[in-house]
Structure formats: C-alpha cells, structure tokens
C-alpha positions, 0 to 999 in steps of 0.5 A: 578786796582780800577775802579769806577765799584766796587760800594764802600761804604765809610763812612766819619766821621768828625764834621766840614761839610765843611770837609765832603763835601770836601772829599765827592766831591773828593771821589765821582769824583775819585771812584763814590762810595756810601758815608755815612755821620757822624758828630761824633764817635757815629753817624759813629759807628751806621752807621757801624753797618748797612751797609757794608763799603769798607773804613772809612774816620774819623777825630780823635778829635770829640765830643761824641765819637772821631776817635779813640773810634770810631775805636776801637768800630767798630773793636770790635763789628761790625763783618762785618767791623771789618777789614775795612781799615781806612784813619784817616784824622786829624790835630792831627795825632800825638795824634791819633798814640800816641793813644792806639788804634791799628794802623793795617789797619790805614793810617794817613793823615794830614789836611789841606787835599790835594786831590791827597794825599787823592786819593792816600791814599784812593787807597793804603788802598782799595788795603789792602782788 
C-alpha cells in the first residue's frame, strides 16, 4: 500500500506553468510528496542529476530539450535515477510512443489530464519501484 509517509520526491517537467501547478496540487493532496519543478527538459535533466527521484512526470514537446531526450539523458547519465518510472503526460502521446526512446518503465497519459487517471497512473508507476 502506498502511503503519504513514504516521503516521495517527484519531478514535474512541463513548459506550461498552469499544467505544473495543476499536477502539483493533485499530487501533493494525494501523496504528500516533495515536488521539484522544471520548465523544460534541460532543466529537468539538471534536477535529475542533483536529486534522488521516485517518479518523473514529463510533457513530451518542450523547448530546449523535449521529454523524450530528457528521459534518454537521465537513463544514460544519471545512475541514481536511471530506472525511475516516468509518466509522460502530453497531448502528443502518439509522437512520444513513435519516438525512438525505449518505453521501459514509461507510462503515457493524454492531456487534458483527468485527476483520477493521474493518481491511478502515479500509484501504478510507484509500484514499479
């Protein structure tokens, strides 16, 4: 059973601040977790190099570095977070799935985001650990 006492750390990466706020509110209420925020894949990658993560939420299409490139960089260069599950939350799921990035430990969720689906998928992803 997943409880709020687990002290999870989540990384949320999206170039739309209102989406980040929406996801943060839902996850904080559901999990009582620490949340790190990034506005693009490059900033998300930099945070992944500095913090031990339990789950990554990422948009796919973003400036500087897209979500797929960020996940590949984390998998290749961030030993501590190499196997962290990812919830790819995007309006471009078909593009993300067709991308060359490996789908191992990656779940996909379409935008617009539904609260119950986000929580359900986050719980499922955490159970992968």
